[in-house]
C-alpha positions as CSV (number, residue, x, y, z in Angstrom):
1,M,-21.4,-33.7,-0.5
2,K,-18.2,-35.1,0.2
3,L,-16.5,-33.1,2.8
4,Y,-12.9,-32.8,3.4
5,T,-11.0,-31.5,6.8
6,L,-7.5,-30.0,6.7
7,M,-5.8,-29.3,10.0
8,A,-2.9,-27.7,11.0
9,V,-1.6,-25.9,14.2
10,L,-1.0,-22.2,14.2
11,I,1.2,-20.2,16.7
12,L,-0.5,-16.8,17.4
13,F,0.6,-14.1,19.0
14,I,-1.5,-12.9,21.5
15,D,-0.5,-10.4,24.4
16,Q,3.0,-11.3,23.8
17,N,2.6,-14.4,24.7
18,Y,2.2,-17.8,22.3
19,A,-1.1,-19.8,22.4
20,A,-1.5,-22.9,20.7
21,T,-5.0,-23.1,18.5
22,Q,-6.1,-25.4,16.4
23,K,-7.5,-23.7,12.8
24,T,-9.3,-25.8,10.6
25,I,-10.6,-25.3,7.1
26,E,-13.3,-27.4,5.9
27,L,-12.8,-28.1,1.8
28,E,-16.2,-29.2,0.1
29,F,-16.7,-30.2,-3.6
30,C,-18.4,-27.0,-5.3
31,H,-18.7,-25.4,-9.0
32,V,-17.0,-21.8,-9.3
33,P,-18.0,-20.2,-12.8
34,N,-15.9,-20.3,-15.9
35,Y,-14.4,-23.6,-14.4
36,S,-15.9,-27.6,-15.8
37,E,-14.8,-29.5,-13.6
38,E,-15.7,-29.7,-10.0
39,V,-13.0,-28.0,-7.2
40,L,-13.1,-27.7,-3.3
41,C,-13.8,-24.4,-1.7
42,G,-13.6,-23.3,1.7
43,T,-13.5,-20.4,4.1
44,F,-10.6,-19.5,6.7
45,E,-11.3,-16.2,9.3
46,V,-8.8,-14.0,10.2
47,E,-8.9,-10.5,12.0
48,E,-9.1,-7.4,9.9
49,N,-6.7,-5.9,12.8
50,R,-4.3,-8.5,13.7
51,A,-3.3,-6.7,16.6
52,A,-6.8,-6.8,18.1
53,P,-8.0,-10.4,17.9
54,N,-11.4,-9.6,19.3
55,G,-12.4,-7.0,16.6
56,R,-14.1,-7.1,12.9
57,K,-13.4,-11.1,11.4
58,I,-13.0,-11.6,7.5
59,N,-13.9,-15.0,6.0
60,L,-10.9,-16.0,3.1
61,H,-12.5,-17.6,0.4
62,I,-10.9,-20.6,-1.5
63,A,-10.8,-22.5,-3.7
64,V,-8.3,-25.5,-4.5
65,I,-8.0,-27.4,-7.9
66,P,-7.0,-30.9,-7.4
67,S,-4.4,-32.6,-9.1
68,V,-5.3,-34.8,-12.0
69,T,-3.0,-37.5,-10.9
70,E,-3.8,-39.2,-6.9
71,A,-0.2,-39.7,-6.3
72,K,0.5,-35.8,-6.5
73,E,3.3,-33.6,-4.9
74,L,2.5,-31.9,-1.7
75,D,3.7,-28.8,-2.9
76,P,1.0,-26.9,-4.4
77,L,0.8,-23.8,-7.2
78,V,-0.8,-20.5,-5.4
79,L,-1.8,-18.4,-7.8
80,F,-1.7,-14.6,-6.2
81,A,-4.2,-12.6,-8.9
82,G,-3.2,-9.2,-10.7
83,G,-4.8,-5.4,-10.6
84,P,-4.2,-5.0,-7.5
85,G,-7.7,-6.1,-6.6
86,Q,-8.7,-9.3,-8.6
87,G,-10.0,-12.2,-6.9
88,A,-8.0,-15.2,-7.3
89,R,-11.0,-17.7,-7.5
90,D,-12.0,-15.4,-11.0
91,M,-8.9,-16.9,-12.5
92,T,-9.9,-20.4,-13.1
93,R,-10.3,-19.8,-16.9
94,F,-6.9,-18.6,-16.6
95,V,-5.8,-21.9,-15.1
96,G,-7.0,-24.0,-17.7
97,M,-5.1,-22.1,-20.2
98,A,-1.3,-21.6,-18.3
99,F,-1.6,-24.5,-16.1
100,R,-2.7,-28.0,-16.9
101,P,0.9,-29.4,-16.8
102,V,1.2,-28.5,-13.3
103,N,-2.3,-29.3,-12.3
104,E,-1.3,-32.7,-13.6
105,N,0.3,-33.7,-10.3
106,R,-0.4,-30.4,-7.9
107,D,-3.3,-28.7,-6.6
108,V,-3.3,-25.2,-7.6
109,V,-4.7,-23.0,-5.1
110,L,-7.1,-19.9,-5.5
111,I,-7.0,-17.3,-2.4
112,D,-9.2,-14.1,-2.3
113,Q,-7.2,-12.2,-0.2
114,R,-8.6,-9.5,1.9
115,G,-10.4,-6.9,0.3
116,M,-11.0,-9.0,-3.1
117,G,-13.1,-11.4,-4.6
118,A,-15.6,-13.0,-2.2
119,S,-13.3,-11.8,0.8
120,N,-14.9,-8.8,2.2
121,P,-14.2,-6.5,-0.9
122,L,-13.5,-3.1,-0.8
123,E,-16.1,-2.2,-3.1
124,C,-16.8,0.7,-4.5
125,E,-19.9,2.0,-6.5
126,F,-19.6,4.1,-9.1
127,P,-22.5,5.7,-11.8
128,E,-23.0,4.0,-14.9
129,E,-21.5,7.0,-17.3
130,D,-20.4,6.6,-21.0
131,F,-16.8,7.2,-20.7
132,L,-17.1,8.4,-24.2
133,N,-19.7,11.1,-23.5
134,K,-18.3,13.2,-20.5
135,T,-15.4,15.6,-20.6
136,Q,-12.2,15.3,-18.6
137,E,-13.6,17.7,-16.3
138,E,-16.9,15.9,-15.8
139,M,-15.4,12.7,-15.5
140,Q,-12.7,13.5,-13.1
141,A,-15.6,15.1,-10.6
142,I,-17.9,12.0,-11.1
143,N,-14.5,9.8,-10.1
144,I,-13.6,12.3,-6.6
145,K,-17.3,12.2,-5.5
146,A,-17.7,8.3,-6.1
147,I,-14.4,7.8,-4.1
148,Q,-15.3,9.9,-1.4
149,D,-18.7,8.4,-0.8
150,C,-16.8,5.4,-0.8
151,A,-14.4,6.1,1.7
152,A,-16.7,7.7,3.8
153,N,-19.3,4.6,4.0
154,I,-17.7,1.7,3.4
155,D,-17.7,-1.0,6.1
156,A,-14.0,-1.9,6.7
157,D,-10.8,0.2,7.7
158,V,-9.2,0.3,4.4
159,T,-6.0,1.0,5.9
160,L,-5.1,-2.6,7.1
161,Y,-5.7,-4.2,3.7
162,T,-2.2,-3.8,2.1
163,Q,-0.7,-6.4,0.6
164,D,2.0,-7.0,3.4
165,I,-1.2,-8.1,5.5
166,A,-2.8,-9.6,3.1
167,N,0.1,-12.2,2.6
168,Q,0.0,-13.2,6.3
169,D,-3.4,-14.2,6.3
170,I,-2.6,-16.1,3.0
171,Y,0.6,-17.9,4.9
172,E,-1.5,-19.0,7.8
173,A,-4.5,-20.3,5.9
174,L,-1.9,-22.8,3.6
175,L,-0.5,-23.7,6.8
176,A,-4.1,-24.7,8.0
177,M,-4.5,-26.6,4.4
178,G,-1.0,-28.4,5.6
179,Y,0.8,-27.0,2.9
180,D,4.9,-26.8,4.1
181,K,6.1,-25.5,0.9
182,I,4.4,-23.5,-1.9
183,N,4.8,-22.8,-5.4
184,I,4.0,-19.0,-6.6
185,Y,2.9,-18.0,-9.7
186,G,2.2,-13.9,-9.6
187,G,0.6,-12.5,-12.6
188,S,1.0,-8.4,-13.5
189,W,0.3,-7.2,-9.3
190,G,0.5,-10.5,-8.2
191,T,3.6,-10.5,-9.0
192,R,4.9,-7.8,-6.4
193,S,2.6,-9.9,-4.2
194,A,4.8,-12.8,-4.7
195,L,7.9,-10.7,-4.3
196,L,7.2,-9.6,-0.8
197,Y,5.2,-13.4,0.2
198,A,8.8,-14.6,-0.6
199,N,10.9,-12.2,1.7
200,Q,8.3,-12.6,4.4
201,Y,8.2,-16.5,4.2
202,P,10.8,-17.7,2.6
203,D,11.4,-20.9,3.6
204,H,7.8,-21.4,2.7
205,V,8.9,-20.9,-0.7
206,R,10.3,-23.8,-3.2
207,T,10.1,-21.9,-6.5
208,V,8.2,-18.7,-7.9
209,V,7.1,-17.7,-11.5
210,V,6.7,-14.2,-11.9
211,D,5.0,-13.2,-15.4
212,G,4.6,-9.5,-16.5
213,V,6.2,-8.0,-13.2
214,A,6.2,-4.8,-11.3
215,P,9.4,-4.8,-9.2
216,L,9.5,-2.6,-6.1
217,A,10.7,0.0,-8.8
218,N,7.9,-0.1,-11.1
219,K,5.8,2.3,-9.0
220,V,2.5,2.0,-10.7
221,P,0.7,4.0,-12.2
222,L,4.1,6.2,-12.9
223,F,5.6,4.1,-15.9
224,A,2.6,3.4,-17.3
225,T,2.7,6.0,-19.9
226,R,6.0,5.3,-21.4
227,D,5.5,2.0,-21.4
228,A,2.7,2.3,-23.5
229,Q,4.2,3.9,-26.4
230,K,6.7,1.5,-26.4
231,A,4.2,-1.2,-27.1
232,M,1.9,1.4,-29.0
233,D,5.4,2.1,-31.3
234,G,6.5,-1.7,-31.6
235,L,3.0,-1.7,-33.1
236,F,3.2,1.3,-35.5
237,E,6.8,-0.3,-36.2
238,D,5.1,-3.7,-37.4
239,C,2.5,-2.2,-39.2
240,A,4.9,-0.3,-41.8
241,N,6.6,-3.6,-41.9
242,D,3.5,-5.1,-43.0
243,E,2.7,-4.8,-46.5
244,Q,-1.0,-4.6,-46.7
245,C,-1.3,-2.7,-43.3
246,S,1.0,0.3,-44.2
247,K,-0.8,0.2,-47.6
248,T,-4.2,0.2,-46.2
249,F,-3.3,2.9,-43.4
250,G,0.1,4.8,-44.4
251,D,1.9,6.6,-42.2
252,L,-0.2,5.6,-39.2
253,E,1.9,6.8,-36.3
254,T,2.1,10.0,-37.9
255,R,-1.9,10.1,-38.8
256,F,-2.3,9.2,-34.7
257,T,-0.2,11.9,-33.7
258,E,-1.8,15.0,-36.1
259,F,-5.1,13.5,-35.0
260,L,-4.9,13.4,-31.1
261,S,-3.2,17.0,-31.2
262,S,-6.6,17.8,-33.7
263,I,-9.2,16.6,-31.0
264,P,-10.5,19.9,-29.0
265,E,-11.1,20.2,-25.2
266,Q,-14.8,19.9,-25.4
267,G,-14.4,16.4,-27.4
268,I,-15.5,15.6,-31.1
269,S,-19.2,15.2,-31.7
270,A,-20.1,11.6,-32.9
271,T,-23.1,9.6,-32.6
272,I,-22.4,5.8,-31.9
273,A,-24.6,2.5,-31.7
274,D,-24.5,1.1,-27.9
275,P,-22.5,-2.3,-28.5
276,S,-25.2,-4.2,-26.3
277,S,-28.6,-2.6,-27.1
278,G,-27.6,-1.1,-30.4
279,R,-29.2,2.2,-29.3
280,L,-27.7,5.4,-31.4
281,M,-26.4,7.3,-28.8
282,D,-24.7,10.9,-29.4
283,V,-21.5,11.3,-27.6
284,E,-18.6,14.3,-27.3
285,V,-15.6,11.7,-27.5
286,T,-12.3,13.3,-25.4
287,K,-8.6,12.4,-25.6
288,M,-8.8,11.1,-22.2
289,S,-11.2,8.9,-23.4
290,V,-9.3,7.5,-26.4
291,V,-5.9,7.3,-24.6
292,N,-6.9,5.5,-22.3
293,A,-9.4,3.2,-24.0
294,L,-6.5,2.6,-26.6
295,R,-3.6,1.9,-23.8
296,G,-6.2,-0.6,-22.6
297,I,-6.8,-2.2,-26.1
298,L,-2.6,-2.8,-26.1
299,Y,-3.2,-5.4,-23.4
300,S,-3.9,-8.3,-25.7
301,P,-2.0,-8.8,-28.9
302,S,-5.1,-9.8,-30.4
303,L,-7.4,-7.0,-30.0
304,S,-4.3,-4.5,-30.2
305,R,-4.5,-6.0,-34.4
306,M,-7.3,-3.9,-35.0
307,V,-6.0,-0.6,-33.2
308,P,-4.9,0.7,-36.8
309,L,-8.4,0.1,-38.3
310,I,-9.7,1.9,-35.1
311,I,-7.3,5.0,-35.6
312,D,-8.6,4.8,-39.2
313,K,-11.8,5.2,-38.4
314,M,-11.5,7.8,-35.5
315,I,-9.7,10.0,-37.7
316,D,-13.3,10.1,-39.8
317,H,-14.8,10.7,-36.6
318,D,-16.3,7.1,-36.9
319,F,-15.8,5.9,-33.2
320,R,-17.8,2.5,-33.5
321,P,-15.0,0.0,-34.0
322,L,-13.2,1.7,-30.6
323,A,-16.5,1.5,-28.4
324,G,-17.1,-2.0,-30.2
325,V,-14.1,-3.5,-28.5
326,V,-13.8,-1.3,-25.3
327,S,-17.2,-3.6,-24.9
328,A,-15.9,-6.7,-25.7
329,M,-13.0,-6.4,-23.5
330,G,-15.8,-6.4,-20.4
331,D,-15.5,-6.0,-17.1
332,A,-12.1,-6.6,-15.4
333,G,-13.1,-7.5,-12.2
334,M,-11.5,-5.2,-10.0
335,T,-12.7,-4.2,-6.4
336,I,-11.7,-0.7,-6.6
337,G,-11.2,-0.2,-3.0
338,A,-8.2,-3.3,-2.5
339,T,-6.8,-1.3,-6.0
340,L,-7.1,1.8,-4.3
341,T,-5.3,0.9,-0.8
342,I,-2.3,-0.7,-2.4
343,L,-1.7,1.4,-5.3
344,C,-2.2,4.7,-2.6
345,S,-0.2,3.6,0.0
346,E,2.1,1.3,-1.1
347,D,3.4,2.8,-4.7
348,F,1.8,6.0,-5.6
349,A,2.8,7.0,-1.8
350,R,6.5,6.8,-3.3
351,M,6.3,9.3,-6.1
352,S,7.0,12.4,-6.0
353,E,5.9,15.4,-7.7
354,E,9.0,16.1,-9.9
355,D,8.2,12.1,-10.7
356,M,4.0,12.8,-11.8
357,L,4.7,16.4,-13.9
358,H,7.8,14.3,-16.2
359,Q,5.2,12.0,-16.7
360,Q,2.7,15.0,-18.4
361,T,4.5,15.1,-21.4
362,Q,5.6,11.5,-21.9
363,G,3.7,9.5,-25.2
364,F,0.6,9.5,-26.5
365,V,-1.3,8.8,-23.0
366,A,0.9,11.7,-21.5
367,G,-0.4,12.3,-18.0
368,T,-4.1,11.0,-18.2
369,F,-3.8,7.7,-16.5
370,T,-1.2,9.4,-13.5
371,Q,-3.4,12.4,-13.4
372,M,-6.7,10.3,-12.2
373,F,-4.8,8.1,-9.8
374,K,-3.5,11.4,-8.0
375,E,-7.0,12.7,-8.1
376,S,-8.3,9.0,-6.6
377,C,-5.6,8.7,-3.9
378,D,-5.6,12.6,-2.9
379,H,-9.4,11.5,-2.0
380,W,-8.5,7.9,-0.3
381,P,-7.4,6.8,3.2
382,L,-3.9,5.8,3.1
383,A,-1.8,3.3,5.1
384,P,1.4,3.9,6.6
385,L,3.9,2.6,3.7
386,P,4.7,-1.0,4.8
387,E,7.8,-1.5,6.5
388,I,8.8,-4.4,3.8
389,Y,9.1,-1.6,1.5
390,K,12.1,-0.1,3.5
391,Q,14.2,-3.8,3.4
392,E,16.2,-5.1,0.7
393,L,14.3,-7.8,-1.1
394,V,16.7,-10.6,-2.2
395,Q,15.9,-14.4,-2.4
396,N,17.6,-17.3,-3.7
397,V,14.8,-19.2,-4.1
398,P,14.4,-20.4,-8.6
399,T,12.4,-18.2,-10.2
400,L,11.3,-17.8,-13.8
401,I,10.7,-14.1,-15.1
402,L,8.3,-13.8,-17.9
403,S,8.0,-10.5,-19.8
404,G,5.8,-10.3,-23.0
405,E,7.9,-8.2,-25.9
406,F,5.2,-5.5,-26.7
407,D,3.8,-5.7,-22.9
408,P,2.3,-1.8,-22.6
409,V,2.3,-2.0,-19.0
410,T,5.5,-4.1,-17.8
411,P,7.8,-4.5,-20.6
412,P,10.9,-6.5,-20.5
413,S,13.0,-4.0,-19.0
414,W,11.2,-4.4,-15.7
415,G,12.0,-8.3,-16.0
416,D,15.5,-7.2,-16.2
417,D,15.2,-5.2,-12.7
418,M,13.4,-7.8,-11.0
419,A,16.2,-10.4,-11.3
420,K,18.2,-8.3,-9.0
421,H,15.4,-9.4,-6.1
422,F,15.7,-12.9,-7.6
423,P,19.4,-13.4,-8.4
424,N,18.7,-17.4,-8.9
425,S,16.6,-16.6,-11.7
426,L,16.6,-16.7,-15.6
427,H,14.3,-14.3,-17.5
428,I,12.2,-15.2,-20.7
429,I,11.2,-12.5,-23.2
430,A,8.1,-14.0,-25.6
431,P,8.3,-12.6,-28.7
432,N,5.1,-10.8,-29.9
433,T,3.3,-10.9,-27.1
434,G,1.6,-8.6,-24.6
435,H,0.6,-8.6,-21.3
436,N,1.0,-12.0,-19.3
437,V,2.9,-15.2,-21.1
438,A,1.6,-18.0,-19.4
439,P,-1.2,-18.8,-22.1
440,V,1.1,-18.2,-24.8
441,G,2.7,-20.8,-26.8
442,C,4.3,-23.3,-24.8
443,A,4.9,-21.1,-22.2
444,D,2.5,-23.9,-20.2
445,D,4.8,-26.8,-20.6
446,L,7.8,-24.6,-19.6
447,I,6.2,-23.3,-16.3
448,G,5.5,-27.0,-15.5
449,E,8.7,-28.5,-16.6
450,F,10.3,-25.5,-14.7
451,I,7.9,-26.4,-11.3
452,T,8.8,-29.9,-11.3
453,K,12.7,-29.9,-11.4
454,A,13.0,-26.6,-9.5
455,S,15.7,-25.7,-12.2
456,F,17.0,-24.4,-15.1
457,E,19.0,-26.8,-16.1
458,D,17.9,-29.0,-19.1
459,I,14.8,-27.1,-19.9
460,D,14.9,-25.9,-23.5
461,Y,13.0,-22.7,-24.2
462,S,13.6,-22.3,-27.6
463,C,9.7,-23.1,-28.2
464,I,8.6,-19.5,-26.8
465,D,10.8,-17.9,-30.0
466,K,8.2,-19.3,-32.4
467,I,5.4,-17.6,-31.1
468,Q,3.7,-15.1,-33.8
469,R,1.9,-11.8,-33.6
470,P,-1.5,-12.2,-34.9
471,S,-2.6,-10.4,-38.1
472,F,-3.8,-6.7,-38.6
473,F,-7.3,-6.2,-39.3
474,L,-7.9,-4.2,-42.3
475,N,-11.3,-3.9,-42.1
476,T,-14.4,-5.2,-39.9
477,S,-14.5,-8.4,-41.7
478,G,-11.3,-9.7,-39.4
479,P,-8.0,-10.3,-40.0
480,V,-5.8,-11.2,-42.9
481,G,-2.5,-13.0,-43.6
482,R,0.6,-11.7,-43.2
483,T,2.0,-10.9,-46.4
484,E,6.0,-11.2,-44.9
């Protein structure tokens, strides 16, 4: 294989003195999952405890998708993945859908940050339990025991895996690859990563694109119940305004509310077929399992079009469509230990008991999602709140803010809030869209044009208004065309 070596001089702080050392990243051609072309792969060693250079080392795993054209721009696009807990190198399929125009003349850099992907992942083992077949109390007990076991046995100091520390690693790795200036794309939680990075290294950042945003005020998961209800309200309204959907499912909102209130504490007995094996299983379907499953389905505009059918079938105690869609969604690929370290230390620690109590009555999800995180964070080692959270985070770098109109976790209101951190920004709301706008409609072209110009001038964003919501599923045969 052809070997590429990129070098840069990094200045490290050791015993209050400056010492110059050369760090080398060797990149060689490789294949990564879900991407047809060869890319360049390598590793970059960092200290787990940056104040103890003789301690444990972590290898950051890196993939670079080279620009299509040889006469490329020298400032790459660096992707900050979501979660938190998702490895950036697992995002190659997303790159192919969202960044083809950018990749024409810019490298796309994917770095698994510490604790995620292949970079010393903070993995926690959870028993393979059927989420539909456990009461809320049983799921709580399983979850707490798994987290306690993981925290006791994991081979890492999990308090050293917060986002600000991870950003220091990424900065040094990018310098070692020879990138003086970068463009950032952050999706979902990656928008928080991007916000922090732009304030930690403002001279290093040329442009920022944040998609489905989590500004500091969005203390994940505090507002997840409220925002999920907004998305569900939009779906109910859309169904009511669709002649075929309203005729088939009636007053769906009222029927759904009545159904949820009818679910007994122990759940509803039902028989479903395992979506992967076809094996029949007797299950007890709880309210907690139903609402959390529906909340996850709302992330996808296409899958959410099955929600009226799913609700209609559940009312008749038929949970096969719900189980089938949940199975089709697959594993989100999150490294749970990293998720807990970041969310518990950076967001959950900033929530008050009053805040959490208020969520107990908010929307169809109510307090189930917040309570799940509280139980987890109560049993996970907490890092001190990073100092950067106590600072005023405002940067004037050109920033494109993208929001989906019916995003159930980061709706457009959070985009308006993120604009306070980036005053030189433009907020685009994509109609009829859920979580993450970049792969939808003409958004990839708009992102490419914005990064090329590093400006909003002379860019026509009106094409984004042509995005239409997919049609509803009226039965299991598939979607039908709209009647409007």
